[in-house]
DRENPA-3360 file (N, C-alpha, C; in nm, 2 decimals, always signed):
BEGIN
1 = XXXXXXXX = +8.74/+7.39/+13.37/+8.82/+7.35/+13.25/+8.96/+7.40/+13.28 ~ +9.06/+7.32/+13.26/+9.19/+7.35/+13.28/+9.28/+7.29/+13.18 ~ +9.35/+7.37/+13.10/+9.44/+7.33/+12.99/+9.58/+7.38/+13.03 ~ +9.67/+7.30/+13.07/+9.80/+7.35/+13.11/+9.78/+7.45/+13.22 ~ +9.82/+7.57/+13.20/+9.80/+7.68/+13.29/+9.68/+7.77/+13.25 ~ +9.60/+7.72/+13.16/+9.49/+7.80/+13.11/+9.36/+7.75/+13.18 ~ +9.29/+7.85/+13.24/+9.16/+7.81/+13.30/+9.05/+7.90/+13.25 ~ +8.94/+7.84/+13.23/+8.82/+7.92/+13.18/+8.72/+7.92/+13.29;
9 = XXXXXXXX = +8.69/+8.04/+13.35/+8.60/+8.05/+13.46/+8.46/+8.06/+13.42 ~ +8.43/+8.06/+13.29/+8.29/+8.08/+13.25/+8.21/+7.95/+13.27 ~ +8.09/+7.97/+13.30/+8.00/+7.85/+13.32/+7.98/+7.78/+13.19 ~ +7.99/+7.65/+13.19/+7.97/+7.57/+13.08/+7.82/+7.54/+13.06 ~ +7.73/+7.58/+13.16/+7.59/+7.55/+13.15/+7.52/+7.66/+13.06 ~ +7.58/+7.77/+13.03/+7.52/+7.87/+12.95/+7.50/+7.83/+12.81 ~ +7.38/+7.86/+12.76/+7.35/+7.82/+12.62/+7.41/+7.92/+12.52 ~ +7.44/+8.04/+12.56/+7.50/+8.14/+12.47/+7.64/+8.11/+12.44;
17 = XXXXXXXX = +7.68/+8.11/+12.31/+7.82/+8.09/+12.27/+7.85/+8.19/+12.16 ~ +7.93/+8.29/+12.19/+7.96/+8.39/+12.09/+8.09/+8.37/+12.01 ~ +8.15/+8.25/+12.02/+8.27/+8.21/+11.95/+8.35/+8.13/+12.04 ~ +8.47/+8.10/+11.98/+8.57/+8.01/+12.05/+8.71/+8.06/+12.03 ~ +8.79/+8.05/+12.14/+8.93/+8.06/+12.13/+9.00/+7.93/+12.13 ~ +9.08/+7.89/+12.03/+9.14/+7.76/+12.03/+9.29/+7.78/+12.04 ~ +9.35/+7.72/+12.15/+9.49/+7.73/+12.17/+9.57/+7.67/+12.05 ~ +9.67/+7.74/+11.99/+9.75/+7.69/+11.89/+9.85/+7.59/+11.95;
25 = XXXXXXXX = +9.87/+7.48/+11.89/+9.96/+7.38/+11.95/+9.88/+7.28/+12.04 ~ +9.75/+7.29/+12.04/+9.67/+7.19/+12.12/+9.62/+7.25/+12.25 ~ +9.52/+7.19/+12.30/+9.46/+7.23/+12.42/+9.30/+7.24/+12.40 ~ +9.24/+7.25/+12.52/+9.09/+7.26/+12.51/+9.05/+7.40/+12.46 ~ +8.95/+7.40/+12.37/+8.89/+7.53/+12.32/+8.83/+7.60/+12.43 ~ +8.83/+7.73/+12.43/+8.77/+7.82/+12.53/+8.65/+7.89/+12.47 ~ +8.53/+7.85/+12.51/+8.41/+7.92/+12.46/+8.40/+8.06/+12.51 ~ +8.35/+8.15/+12.42/+8.34/+8.29/+12.45/+8.19/+8.30/+12.48;
33 = XXXXXXXX = +8.16/+8.30/+12.61/+8.02/+8.30/+12.66/+7.96/+8.43/+12.69 ~ +8.04/+8.54/+12.69/+7.98/+8.67/+12.72/+8.04/+8.76/+12.61 ~ +7.97/+8.88/+12.59/+8.02/+8.98/+12.49/+8.13/+9.07/+12.53 ~ +8.16/+9.06/+12.66/+8.27/+9.14/+12.72/+8.35/+9.05/+12.81 ~ +8.48/+9.03/+12.78/+8.56/+8.93/+12.85/+8.69/+8.99/+12.89 ~ +8.73/+8.98/+13.02/+8.86/+9.03/+13.07/+8.95/+8.91/+13.07 ~ +9.07/+8.92/+13.01/+9.16/+8.81/+13.01/+9.29/+8.86/+13.08 ~ +9.34/+8.77/+13.17/+9.45/+8.80/+13.25/+9.49/+8.70/+13.34;
41 = XXXXXXXX = +9.59/+8.72/+13.43/+9.64/+8.63/+13.53/+9.55/+8.62/+13.66 ~ +9.48/+8.73/+13.69/+9.40/+8.73/+13.81/+9.28/+8.64/+13.81 ~ +9.25/+8.59/+13.92/+9.13/+8.50/+13.94/+9.00/+8.57/+13.91 ~ +9.00/+8.70/+13.92/+8.88/+8.78/+13.89/+8.85/+8.80/+13.74 ~ +8.95/+8.76/+13.66/+8.93/+8.77/+13.51/+8.83/+8.66/+13.46 ~ +8.76/+8.69/+13.35/+8.67/+8.60/+13.29/+8.74/+8.48/+13.23 ~ +8.86/+8.50/+13.17/+8.94/+8.40/+13.12/+9.08/+8.41/+13.19 ~ +9.12/+8.32/+13.27/+9.24/+8.32/+13.35/+9.35/+8.25/+13.28;
49 = XXXXXXXX = +9.46/+8.32/+13.25/+9.58/+8.25/+13.19/+9.69/+8.26/+13.30 ~ +9.72/+8.15/+13.36/+9.81/+8.14/+13.47/+9.96/+8.12/+13.42 ~ +10.01/+8.23/+13.36/+10.14/+8.23/+13.31/+10.21/+8.36/+13.36 ~ +10.34/+8.35/+13.40/+10.41/+8.47/+13.46/+10.42/+8.58/+13.36 ~ +10.42/+8.56/+13.23/+10.43/+8.67/+13.13/+10.30/+8.73/+13.09 ~ +10.19/+8.69/+13.15/+10.06/+8.74/+13.13/+10.03/+8.84/+13.24 ~ +9.99/+8.96/+13.21/+9.96/+9.07/+13.31/+9.83/+9.03/+13.39 ~ +9.82/+9.09/+13.50/+9.70/+9.07/+13.59/+9.57/+9.09/+13.51;
57 = XXXXXXXX = +9.56/+9.21/+13.44/+9.45/+9.24/+13.35/+9.52/+9.27/+13.22 ~ +9.53/+9.17/+13.13/+9.61/+9.18/+13.01/+9.54/+9.25/+12.89 ~ +9.42/+9.20/+12.86/+9.34/+9.25/+12.75/+9.19/+9.23/+12.77 ~ +9.12/+9.30/+12.69/+8.97/+9.29/+12.70/+8.92/+9.25/+12.56 ~ +8.83/+9.15/+12.55/+8.76/+9.11/+12.43/+8.62/+9.16/+12.44 ~ +8.57/+9.23/+12.33/+8.43/+9.27/+12.34/+8.37/+9.27/+12.20 ~ +8.24/+9.25/+12.19/+8.17/+9.24/+12.07/+8.12/+9.38/+12.04 ~ +8.15/+9.44/+11.92/+8.10/+9.57/+11.88/+8.05/+9.55/+11.74;
65 = XXXXXXXX = +7.92/+9.58/+11.72/+7.86/+9.57/+11.58/+7.87/+9.43/+11.52 ~ +7.87/+9.33/+11.60/+7.88/+9.19/+11.55/+8.02/+9.14/+11.53 ~ +8.12/+9.21/+11.57/+8.26/+9.17/+11.55/+8.33/+9.17/+11.68 ~ +8.42/+9.08/+11.70/+8.50/+9.08/+11.82/+8.61/+9.18/+11.80 ~ +8.64/+9.25/+11.91/+8.76/+9.34/+11.92/+8.84/+9.31/+12.04 ~ +8.97/+9.33/+12.03/+9.06/+9.31/+12.14/+9.13/+9.44/+12.17 ~ +9.14/+9.47/+12.30/+9.20/+9.59/+12.34/+9.31/+9.56/+12.45 ~ +9.43/+9.60/+12.42/+9.54/+9.58/+12.51/+9.52/+9.67/+12.63;
73 = XXXXXXXX = +9.53/+9.62/+12.75/+9.51/+9.70/+12.87/+9.64/+9.75/+12.93 ~ +9.73/+9.79/+12.84/+9.86/+9.84/+12.88/+9.95/+9.73/+12.95 ~ +9.93/+9.61/+12.89/+10.01/+9.49/+12.94/+10.16/+9.51/+12.92 ~ +10.23/+9.44/+13.00/+10.38/+9.45/+12.99/+10.43/+9.38/+12.86 ~ +10.37/+9.26/+12.83/+10.42/+9.18/+12.72/+10.33/+9.19/+12.59 ~ +10.23/+9.27/+12.59/+10.16/+9.30/+12.47/+10.06/+9.20/+12.42 ~ +9.99/+9.25/+12.32/+9.89/+9.17/+12.24/+9.92/+9.19/+12.10 ~ +9.91/+9.08/+12.02/+9.93/+9.08/+11.88/+9.81/+9.01/+11.81;
81 = XXXXXXXX = +9.78/+9.06/+11.69/+9.69/+9.00/+11.60/+9.76/+8.97/+11.47 ~ +9.77/+8.84/+11.44/+9.84/+8.80/+11.32/+9.98/+8.85/+11.32 ~ +10.05/+8.84/+11.44/+10.19/+8.88/+11.45/+10.21/+9.03/+11.45 ~ +10.11/+9.12/+11.46/+10.13/+9.26/+11.46/+10.08/+9.31/+11.59 ~ +10.16/+9.39/+11.66/+10.13/+9.45/+11.79/+10.01/+9.55/+11.77 ~ +9.92/+9.54/+11.87/+9.80/+9.63/+11.85/+9.77/+9.70/+11.99 ~ +9.69/+9.80/+11.98/+9.63/+9.86/+12.10/+9.48/+9.83/+12.11 ~ +9.41/+9.84/+12.00/+9.27/+9.81/+11.99/+9.24/+9.77/+11.84;
89 = XXXXXXXX = +9.19/+9.65/+11.82/+9.17/+9.61/+11.68/+9.06/+9.51/+11.67 ~ +8.99/+9.51/+11.55/+8.89/+9.41/+11.52/+8.95/+9.28/+11.49 ~ +8.89/+9.17/+11.53/+8.94/+9.04/+11.50/+8.85/+8.97/+11.40 ~ +8.90/+8.92/+11.29/+8.83/+8.84/+11.20/+8.83/+8.70/+11.25 ~ +8.73/+8.62/+11.21/+8.72/+8.48/+11.24/+8.84/+8.41/+11.18 ~ +8.92/+8.33/+11.25/+9.04/+8.27/+11.20/+9.17/+8.34/+11.23 ~ +9.16/+8.47/+11.28/+9.28/+8.54/+11.32/+9.35/+8.47/+11.43 ~ +9.48/+8.50/+11.44/+9.56/+8.45/+11.55/+9.58/+8.56/+11.65;
97 = XXXXXXXX = +9.53/+8.54/+11.77/+9.54/+8.63/+11.88/+9.66/+8.58/+11.97 ~ +9.76/+8.67/+11.99/+9.87/+8.63/+12.08/+9.86/+8.72/+12.20 ~ +9.86/+8.66/+12.32/+9.85/+8.72/+12.45/+9.99/+8.69/+12.51 ~ +10.08/+8.79/+12.53/+10.21/+8.76/+12.56/+10.27/+8.67/+12.46 ~ +10.32/+8.55/+12.50/+10.37/+8.45/+12.40/+10.28/+8.33/+12.38 ~ +10.15/+8.35/+12.41/+10.05/+8.24/+12.40/+9.95/+8.27/+12.29 ~ +9.94/+8.18/+12.20/+9.87/+8.20/+12.07/+9.74/+8.12/+12.06 ~ +9.64/+8.19/+12.02/+9.51/+8.13/+12.00/+9.45/+8.17/+11.87;
105 = XXXXXXXX = +9.36/+8.09/+11.82/+9.28/+8.13/+11.70/+9.14/+8.16/+11.75 ~ +9.08/+8.26/+11.70/+8.94/+8.30/+11.73/+8.85/+8.26/+11.62 ~ +8.74/+8.19/+11.65/+8.64/+8.15/+11.55/+8.51/+8.20/+11.60 ~ +8.44/+8.27/+11.50/+8.30/+8.31/+11.53/+8.23/+8.34/+11.40 ~ +8.10/+8.36/+11.41/+8.02/+8.40/+11.29/+7.96/+8.54/+11.31 ~ +8.01/+8.64/+11.24/+7.97/+8.78/+11.27/+7.82/+8.79/+11.25 ~ +7.76/+8.73/+11.16/+7.61/+8.75/+11.14/+7.53/+8.70/+11.26 ~ +7.58/+8.60/+11.33/+7.52/+8.55/+11.45/+7.53/+8.64/+11.57;
113 = XXXXXXXX = +7.63/+8.74/+11.56/+7.65/+8.84/+11.66/+7.59/+8.97/+11.63 ~ +7.52/+8.98/+11.51/+7.45/+9.10/+11.47/+7.51/+9.18/+11.37 ~ +7.62/+9.13/+11.30/+7.69/+9.21/+11.20/+7.60/+9.21/+11.07 ~ +7.60/+9.33/+11.01/+7.52/+9.36/+10.89/+7.61/+9.43/+10.79 ~ +7.62/+9.39/+10.67/+7.69/+9.46/+10.57/+7.84/+9.43/+10.58 ~ +7.93/+9.51/+10.51/+8.07/+9.48/+10.51/+8.13/+9.51/+10.65 ~ +8.25/+9.44/+10.67/+8.31/+9.46/+10.80/+8.36/+9.61/+10.82 ~ +8.35/+9.66/+10.95/+8.40/+9.79/+10.97/+8.55/+9.80/+10.96;
121 = XXXXXXXX = +8.61/+9.92/+10.97/+8.76/+9.93/+10.97/+8.82/+9.84/+11.09 ~ +8.95/+9.80/+11.07/+9.02/+9.72/+11.17/+9.03/+9.80/+11.30 ~ +9.06/+9.93/+11.29/+9.08/+10.01/+11.41/+8.94/+10.08/+11.44 ~ +8.90/+10.08/+11.56/+8.78/+10.15/+11.60/+8.78/+10.30/+11.57 ~ +8.67/+10.36/+11.54/+8.66/+10.50/+11.50/+8.73/+10.59/+11.60 ~ +8.72/+10.57/+11.73/+8.78/+10.66/+11.83/+8.93/+10.66/+11.81 ~ +8.99/+10.55/+11.77/+9.14/+10.55/+11.74/+9.17/+10.62/+11.62 ~ +9.09/+10.62/+11.52/+9.12/+10.69/+11.39/+9.11/+10.84/+11.41;
129 = XXXXXXXX = +9.00/+10.88/+11.48/+8.98/+11.02/+11.50/+9.03/+11.08/+11.63 ~ +9.11/+11.00/+11.71/+9.16/+11.05/+11.84/+9.27/+11.15/+11.83 ~ +9.34/+11.15/+11.72/+9.46/+11.24/+11.70/+9.43/+11.35/+11.60 ~ +9.49/+11.46/+11.62/+9.47/+11.57/+11.52/+9.54/+11.53/+11.39 ~ +9.50/+11.59/+11.28/+9.56/+11.57/+11.15/+9.71/+11.61/+11.15 ~ +9.74/+11.72/+11.22/+9.88/+11.76/+11.23/+9.97/+11.65/+11.30 ~ +9.91/+11.59/+11.40/+9.99/+11.49/+11.48/+10.00/+11.36/+11.39 ~ +9.89/+11.32/+11.32/+9.90/+11.20/+11.24/+9.99/+11.22/+11.12;
137 = XXXXXXXX = +10.01/+11.35/+11.07/+10.11/+11.38/+10.97/+10.25/+11.40/+11.02 ~ +10.27/+11.39/+11.15/+10.40/+11.41/+11.20/+10.45/+11.56/+11.21 ~ +10.35/+11.65/+11.20/+10.39/+11.79/+11.20/+10.37/+11.86/+11.34 ~ +10.30/+11.79/+11.43/+10.27/+11.85/+11.56/+10.39/+11.82/+11.65 ~ +10.43/+11.93/+11.73/+10.54/+11.91/+11.82/+10.48/+11.88/+11.96 ~ +10.54/+11.78/+12.03/+10.50/+11.75/+12.16/+10.51/+11.87/+12.26 ~ +10.42/+11.88/+12.36/+10.43/+11.99/+12.45/+10.57/+11.99/+12.52 ~ +10.62/+12.11/+12.54/+10.75/+12.13/+12.61/+10.87/+12.12/+12.51;
145 = XXXXXXXX = +10.85/+12.07/+12.39/+10.96/+12.06/+12.30/+10.97/+12.19/+12.22 ~ +11.08/+12.25/+12.22/+11.10/+12.38/+12.15/+11.11/+12.35/+12.00 ~ +11.05/+12.43/+11.92/+11.07/+12.42/+11.78/+11.20/+12.49/+11.74 ~ +11.26/+12.44/+11.63/+11.38/+12.49/+11.59/+11.35/+12.63/+11.52 ~ +11.43/+12.72/+11.55/+11.41/+12.86/+11.49/+11.47/+12.85/+11.35 ~ +11.39/+12.91/+11.26/+11.44/+12.92/+11.12/+11.51/+13.05/+11.11 ~ +11.62/+13.04/+11.04/+11.69/+13.16/+11.01/+11.63/+13.23/+10.89 ~ +11.60/+13.36/+10.91/+11.55/+13.43/+10.80/+11.66/+13.47/+10.70;
153 = XXXXXXXX = +11.63/+13.47/+10.58/+11.73/+13.50/+10.48/+11.72/+13.64/+10.44 ~ +11.82/+13.72/+10.47/+11.82/+13.86/+10.44/+11.88/+13.87/+10.30 ~ +11.80/+13.91/+10.20/+11.85/+13.92/+10.06/+11.97/+14.01/+10.05 ~ +11.98/+14.11/+10.13/+12.09/+14.20/+10.12/+12.22/+14.14/+10.17 ~ +12.21/+14.05/+10.27/+12.33/+13.99/+10.32/+12.37/+13.87/+10.24 ~ +12.28/+13.80/+10.17/+12.31/+13.68/+10.10/+12.36/+13.71/+9.96 ~ +12.33/+13.83/+9.91/+12.37/+13.86/+9.77/+12.52/+13.91/+9.77 ~ +12.59/+13.89/+9.66/+12.73/+13.94/+9.65/+12.73/+14.09/+9.67;
161 = XXXXX = +12.84/+14.14/+9.72/+12.85/+14.28/+9.74/+12.85/+14.36/+9.61 ~ +12.78/+14.47/+9.61/+12.77/+14.55/+9.49/+12.90/+14.64/+9.47 ~ +12.94/+14.65/+9.35/+13.06/+14.73/+9.32/+13.03/+14.88/+9.35 ~ +13.13/+14.95/+9.40/+13.12/+15.09/+9.43/+13.13/+15.17/+9.30 ~ +13.06/+15.28/+9.29/+13.06/+15.36/+9.16/+13.12/+15.49/+9.20;
% end
């Protein structure tokens, strides 16, 4: 299968279909035939995007708890979900996935992938709990950065001089 510079190396003979990526603006849909897919420019990727602005190993798609997640593999031109840059995020069916400047819609049925109950948070738990509360609140100082010294206030020096008796 070859759409413009997009090639899908997955076998079309497989009966398993875990969803579809549909290029926005036209093109052949890309079936998601495995629960873990590497997307990038290299021929060794599961989904090959032959564009100069796509990194060799650009991003990883994986099913967790019945939902597709996308993880940016430190690509040069980034990954966006619904026009928001992400590092690791859950994808809803119908979301727009942008890989560099190439846009796709993802379609799938969570219940068919094993989802039960309400959707989990957009960010995976390890991203939520990966930082300390001080860091998340902006109170932690990076290593090597000196903290500003606070001047102590000496009440004797800051009060007006006492009159002599």
